[in-house]
N, C-alpha and C positions, 0 to 999 in steps of 0.2 A: 690244709687239709681237711684240718682239726674242723675251721668254721664251714664247709663244702659238711663237713658231715652233720657239723651240728644243725648246722640249715634242712638238713635231711630228713635229721631225727622230726625237728619238728613239723616241718612239711606231712610225714607221715602220720604227729599225732593230732594235730590241727585237725585231717583228714578223717584220724581215727573217732576223731567231737564231734567232726558234719557227720559223718555215716552211725553212730549212735544218737545225734537227734533226729537226722531222718529217717534211722531206720527201726525206731522203739517200738516196736508193736501195741504195746499197751497205750501210747498214745494215739498212735496213727488211728486204732482202731475206735481207740473212745471220738478222736473227733469224728470220726465219722458216722456213729452211730448218733454224734448230737447234731452235726447237718445232718440226717438223713429227718431224723424228730421233727429240728426246723425246716425242714421246707415243708413237711408232711405237715404241721401247724399254720404254718401258711398256707398251702393251699385249702386243709380246713377253714381257716378264718374266711379264703376269699369267697369258699362255694359259702359256705352260710350267710354273707354278705351278701351272694348276688340271691341266692334261695330268700332271705329276709322283703331284698328291690324286687323280686317279683310280687313274693305275698302280696307285699305293700299292694303297685302296683293293679293285682288283678282284684286285692279289694276299691280300690280307686275306680277303675272297671265297670266293677259291676252296683257300687252307689250308685255309676251314671246308667249305665244301663238300665239300674232301675227305677228312678226318677225319669228317665224315659219315654219305659213303660206305662207309669203311671198318669203322665203328661197324655200321652197317646191308647191311654181307655178312657180321660176325661175326655181329649179332644170329640172318641166319638159321641160323647152325649151329648155336650155341648151343639158338636152338629145336629143334632135333632132336637135340642130349647131354644136354638136362632129361630125360628122359623115358625114357632109359641109367639118368641118376643114382637118378632115382627108385625106379627095379627094382631098383637095388643097394641103394639104406636098406632097400626094400621086405624084402629078403631079409636084410640087417645086423639086421633085425629080432628074424628067424625063429633064422637060424642062431646069433645073437655069438659072431660069426666075429672072431677079431685081425686076421688078414689084410685080411677085408672090410674092417675098419674102416679100415686106416692104406689101404691103396684109393678108399676114401669122403673122409679126407681129403687126400689128395691129391686128387685132379678137384677140392675145393671149392677148394682154395687155387691149383690153376691158376684156376679162374670167377674167384677175387677177384681175380689179377694181371692180368683178360683190364678188370676191370671191374665184375663181375658180386656182387648181393651181393645172399644169404638177405632175404627182406620175415617180420620175427618180430610172429608173429599170438596169439596163447595167450599167454591173460591179458591181453593189449591192446582198448580199445575197436575195435567194428571199421570200416573203411574202406573206402568202397565204392570207392574211389580204386584202394587195392591188392590186395581181396581180393572173391569172391566167396561168396554164404551160398549155403551149396549144403543145409542143413538144422539147423533151429531145436529148442532143447531147453532144460528147463526147467531157470533158471537167473540169475548175475545178469542184468541187461536189457542188451543190446548188447555183450557182451564176449563176446570169442572162447573159448571151450570146449573147441575139438578144430582143428585141422589136418589136414586131409585130404588136402592135395597142395600142399607147399610153393611157396611165389611165388618170382620173384625180380625185381632192381630189375639192368637196366644200366647204369651211371651215374647221370645222372634220373630215366628210364622204367623202367618198369614194363615188361618184360621180358613175364614172364607172372603174373597173378594168382593169391594161393594162395589152394586152395578149404578154406570153413573150418564148422564149425558155432558157430550162434552162440546164445547165452542171451537167454532169454524169462523172464517171469513171467507 
């Protein structure tokens, strides 16, 4: 019987210790407060990271839009200048003037510096994305025989399609 009483006493002592550990009000309140603070800190950090990512994305998008606006403004000006270049090139064909040739080359160099490149046409396969077929003539099927008006690209987009004469069999 003494053994049974000792066992019961030990169990009671053990239960008291466990209840003291679990029910110590200061420790649990401190732990809860720490857990809440840690949770708030994690939430704040996540909000900061999201806000920073959103801001960086906004900066990138605004920069891209700004570049696109500048290109668009340049596009309008370049479209008004290309007929002048066409006229100069036609005059050069008829006059064979050295000064006019130098001026046209400077004009083309300036356009190239602004991202404008001439579309290659004669001797290549007709590409409806870059060219307009104005007329067809006897010749190699689907090959550009003659360029009637030069076409130009502004960076990676068609500024003005080339007008061409295409061969047909």
